[in-house]
C-alpha positions in Angstrom: -56.2 8.6 49.1 -52.8 6.8 50.8 -52.8 5.7 54.6 -50.4 5.8 56.9 -49.9 3.7 59.8 -49.7 5.4 63.3 -48.0 3.5 65.7 -49.4 3.6 69.1 -46.4 6.1 70.9 -47.8 8.5 68.5 -51.4 8.3 69.8 -50.3 7.6 73.1 -48.3 10.9 73.7 -51.7 13.0 72.9 -53.9 10.8 75.2 -51.0 11.2 77.8 -50.2 14.7 77.1 -46.6 13.8 77.2 -44.3 16.8 77.5 -42.0 16.0 75.7 -43.3 14.2 72.2 -47.2 15.8 72.4 -46.3 18.5 70.0 -44.5 16.8 67.5 -47.2 13.9 67.7 -49.9 15.9 67.1 -48.2 17.8 64.4 -47.7 14.9 62.7 -51.0 14.0 63.2 -52.6 16.9 61.7 -50.3 17.1 59.1 -51.0 13.4 57.4 -54.7 13.8 58.0 -54.9 16.3 55.9 -52.9 13.8 52.7 -53.4 10.3 54.3 -56.0 8.4 55.8 -54.8 7.6 59.5 -54.4 3.7 59.8 -53.9 1.5 62.8 -54.1 -2.6 63.2 -55.2 -4.8 66.1 -51.9 -4.7 67.8 -51.6 -0.4 68.0 -55.5 -1.0 69.0 -54.7 -3.7 71.6 -51.7 -1.2 72.8 -53.2 2.0 73.5 -56.5 0.2 74.8 -54.3 0.4 78.1 -55.1 4.0 78.4 -59.4 3.5 78.7 -61.9 2.4 81.1 -64.1 0.7 77.9 -63.9 -0.3 74.1 -66.9 2.9 73.8 -64.8 5.2 74.8 -62.1 4.0 72.8 -63.9 3.7 69.7 -65.6 6.9 70.3 -62.2 8.7 70.2 -60.7 6.6 67.2 -63.6 7.9 65.2 -63.0 11.7 66.8 -59.3 11.1 65.5 -60.4 9.6 62.2 -58.1 6.8 62.8 -59.4 3.5 60.7 -58.9 -0.1 61.7 -56.7 -2.3 59.1 -56.4 -6.2 59.5 -52.6 -7.6 59.0 -52.5 -9.2 56.5 -51.2 -13.2 56.4 -48.0 -11.7 54.5 -47.0 -9.6 57.0 -47.6 -11.8 60.2 -45.5 -14.0 58.6 -43.2 -11.5 57.8 -43.2 -10.7 61.1 -42.1 -14.2 62.2 -39.3 -14.2 60.1 -37.7 -11.2 61.4 -38.4 -11.6 65.0 -36.5 -14.5 64.1 -33.3 -13.1 62.3 -33.4 -10.4 65.5 -33.1 -13.2 68.0 -30.3 -15.2 66.0 -28.3 -11.6 66.0 -28.7 -11.6 70.1 -31.6 -9.7 70.7 -33.4 -10.4 73.9 -36.4 -12.8 74.4 -38.0 -10.1 76.2 -38.2 -7.3 72.8 -41.8 -6.4 72.2 -43.3 -8.6 69.4 -45.8 -6.4 68.7 -43.8 -3.9 66.9 -42.3 -6.7 64.8 -46.5 -6.8 63.6 -46.8 -3.4 63.0 -43.4 -3.3 60.9 -44.4 -5.9 58.8 -47.8 -4.8 58.4 -46.2 -1.3 56.9 -43.8 -3.3 54.8 -46.3 -5.7 53.5 -48.6 -3.0 52.2 -45.9 -0.4 51.0 -47.5 2.4 53.4 -45.2 4.5 55.8 -45.1 4.3 59.3 -45.7 6.9 61.4 -43.6 6.6 64.6 -40.9 7.8 67.1 -39.5 4.6 67.9 -37.5 4.2 64.5 -34.4 2.1 65.2 -35.8 -1.5 65.5 -38.3 -0.6 62.3 -34.7 0.8 59.9 -32.9 -2.5 61.2 -35.8 -5.1 60.9 -37.9 -3.4 57.7 -35.7 -1.4 55.9 -38.3 -0.9 52.9 -40.3 0.7 55.1 -40.5 4.9 54.6 -40.5 5.7 57.9 -41.9 9.2 59.5 -40.3 9.6 62.8 -38.3 12.7 64.8 -34.8 10.9 64.4 
């Protein structure tokens, strides 16, 4: 079964019951759960961990949700650095979150779709990634 990388914003929509996005994000996860393995990486794990008191609670929720951890390949880490450098050369803010570059590069290198609500940066910096987004 093919995997889909799930961005932190999708998971956080559900945990926080975001009034605007919870229905869309939940529907996407339910749909992809039937056809794909729901993947997260260490960056997504760290981003969603802020909503939990301890690691055991987070691990339990991820297990119930059917998420699997996928390590980021070295090639993706390298690509993330290069994409961030290109972004900076285009005049991007130093305050831009580097985590998005790790996530986008991971999806690009492994050639897996990325489920996210924040497609703008991924489209520009990782044009080969198949994005699943509301845009």
